[in-house]
N, C-alpha and C positions, 0 to 999 in steps of 0.2 A: 412597921416603924417608919417615921419621917425622916428623910434625909434632908439636911438643910445646908448649904454652902456660904459661906462667908457674905456678909451684907457689903455692897459698895454704893456709895451716896453719889447721885447725880446733881453735878454742879449747875444751879440757875434753874432747876425743875421746880415747877409750882404744882401743888396739890389741885386737883379738881374739885375736889370736895371741900376743904377749910380755906383754899387760897394761900396756905404758908409758903414761902420760898425757902430751897435749900434743906428741905426736909424729907424727899424722897429717896428711898434706898432700894438699890435693886439686889435681888438674891434668888438662887435657883432652890426650888424645893420639890422632891420627887421628879425630877429633870423637867419641871416647868419653870419657866423665867416668870418670877413676879415683882411687882413694884409695890412698896408699902411706904406711907407717910407715917413716920414716927412721931408726929405731933397728934394726928387724929385716929390712925390706924386705918385708912382708907387702902384696900389693897386692888390692885389690878393683876390680870394674868394675860401673858401673851399665849395665844391658842397656837397648838402644833401646827408646824407646816402641813400635815396630812389632813387636818381638820379645814384649814384655809382652803386647800386645794380641792375639797369636796363641796365646799360652799358654792351654791348656784348663784352667782352675782347679778344675771339679768332676769332673776324671777321677780315678778309684780305680784303684789295683792290685787285681784280685781273687785273683791267686796269683803265685807266682813258681815258673818250670819249672826244675827241677834235674835233668838227666840222669844216669843213674846207670852 
């Protein structure tokens, strides 16, 4: 079952998808913070802190393998 808490609008925020202003709402779904545009439905999620901490920030891609 999905648990969803009340939405709060973010004043002055612009949607990265449709560029509409004042349409972004913040809510928590299954203990994950999410932002959704009420105009176009675009969603973004904030990764949990333990996921952010486990990311290797200084890792570089040396090359990309393309089989022929």
